[in-house]
C-alpha positions, 0 to 999 in steps of 0.5 A: 376342363376346370382344374379339380379343387380339393381340400385336405385335412389331417391332424397337423399339417405340416408337422414332421408326424404328417410328412406323408400327408403333405408329400401326397399333396405334392403328388396330387398337385403334380397330377393337376389337382388344386389342394388346400390344406387345413389342419385341425390343430396349429403346428409349432414351426419348431415342429416342421422339418424345411421341406414342410415349411412351404406349407405353414403360410397356406395351411389354416387351422381349425382350432387354436382361436376359440373366437374364431371357431365360433364366429365361423359356426355363427357365420355358417348358421347365418347362411344356411340355418336349415343345413346347419341344424339338420347337420347339428341333428345328425350329430346328436343322432351319431352321439346317441347311437354312434359306436365309439371306443371311448367315452371321451370321444362321445363327449367330444363329439358336439364340439367336433360337430360345431368345429366342422360347421365352423370350417364349412364357410372356408371351404365354400369361399375356396371354392372346394368340390371335395375334402379329403381327410387323413385319419378316421378319428377325430379329424374324419369327424370334424371334416365329415361334418365340415363337408356336409355343411358346405354341401361337398363330398368328402373321402377319408384315408385310414391308417392304424391308431385312427381305427384300432385305438381311436376309433369312432363312428367308422360305419357312419363315416363309410357309409356317407363318404365318397370313398374311404380308404385304408393303407394296408391289407391288414386294415381292410381285413380288420374293417371287413371283420368288424363291420361286415358288408359296411367294411366292404366298401373300404378300399385300398390305397398304399402310401407311397414315395417319389422314386425320383426323390428316393433312389440309390446313391451314385457311387460308393458310400461315403462311410468307412464304417459299418453304418445303421440309420434308423428314423422315426419319432422317439415313442414306444411303438417305433421300438427304438429301445430295442434297437439299442440293446440289439445294437449292443450285441452287434458291437460286440462282434463288429466293435466299429459299427455306428448307430445314427437315429434321427427323429425327436419325441418324448423318449429322447431323454430316456433313449439317451440314458440307455445309450450310456447305460449300454456303453454305446455313446461312442457308437451312437449318434442322435441327429434329432428332426432332420429334413428330407435332404438330410434323410436321402443323404443318411440314406446314401451313406448307411449299410442298413436301415432298421426299425424294430416296430412293435405294439405300444405295451401301454395304449396298443398304439401301432404303425401301419406301414411306416413311410420311412421304410419304404424310402429306404428301400426305395434307395436300394438299402437293406431294411430290418423290421417287424412282422406287424400289421401291414409291414409284411405287405412291404417287406417279404422276409429274406427277399426284400428285407429281414421281418424279426420279432422286435422283441427278440433282442438276439435275432434283431441283433443276428439280422442287423449283423448279417447284413453289416457283414456282407456287401452282396447280401446288402446289394441282393435285398437292397435291389429287391427292395427297390423293385418291389417298392417301385411296383406296389409303393409308387407315391405318383400311381398311388396319387393317381388312384386316390385322385380317381376315387375322389373325384370319379368314383359315384356317390351312393347319395348326392353330395351333401345329403344327410343320412338319418339311417333311412333314405338320404334326406337333403337339407334345404339351404 
């Protein structure tokens, strides 16, 4: 039996913001699936953690070289002129009749269609039989037209921002995809409420973690002080400003407590200044972006992991189910987060972790202090969290589920058929 060969497409592979994507690729490869990665945008090597650098050389990009993009499109037109025109015609129909969350997305659609068609010959040359796309907005738009141009099937994993803030052509993508999955039950409900019967086609496949990579630390913690660890991009939706304000309350009663915050992003200067203003300079360490091995080491040393997610007050951006919470729980570390989006599917309050209103500084501080003050409570919560992640968010089992959907689910129409709102019309080659 030939080894399945799929391509993966996401916004930025292998940037630190796409860690869960390349780890999923590794899990699929462990399942015997050959995966060729593509990135919508070029990635700055400085924005790649050490464990993701192996992907730098093997990941091709769609944008970044406009000359190459144009040549790729012309090459596609030369090889498959009728199919190219059919896909462009579909894009024009999508432009006129499709649903978009902003006019900006509508304006960019034809450029994305051309970009997708420029990718099609590379998919053909690589011998890819299926394209899987992470994020249902721009990557799925480019990827959908690329797959149709290459006459292969495609599937999509949707997350959060891509359906709540930057949604575009969701009904069309679900209808044309071989499989369309999302990472939380909350997202599934959204699709059903917004799209009715079309939304019923959306499957649930959680993101997950490798339970072998993230496991409880052997022996006692190396920390000699109460230690809080936090990890994520330094952006508003992560709520790190709220964490700092809550931690300022914690140190009033636990003055030797320490906070170690890993990650980088646009709020770095603002958060550093807030730390100074709150008098937390001696209690807080900013680690910057760190590799997987360092994350494991930090988790092995800490007493609790905190990620007080919130809905971005400016743009409405929100996390789905943060993988870093799964990693901490897999390591047996008790976690504190917020009851928004899909997070309650991972954390049951006062059982597998604590859920508090992140905007309530006192409530957040109380949850952190409660865990720092009781080793027995930390052990109980941590053990239950580890067991739950093993049962529901195991990367290997979830990769098997995704592979089954990508490679074995029958299509409503043959791969490469272009749907014009009525019966499928198969473009000639």
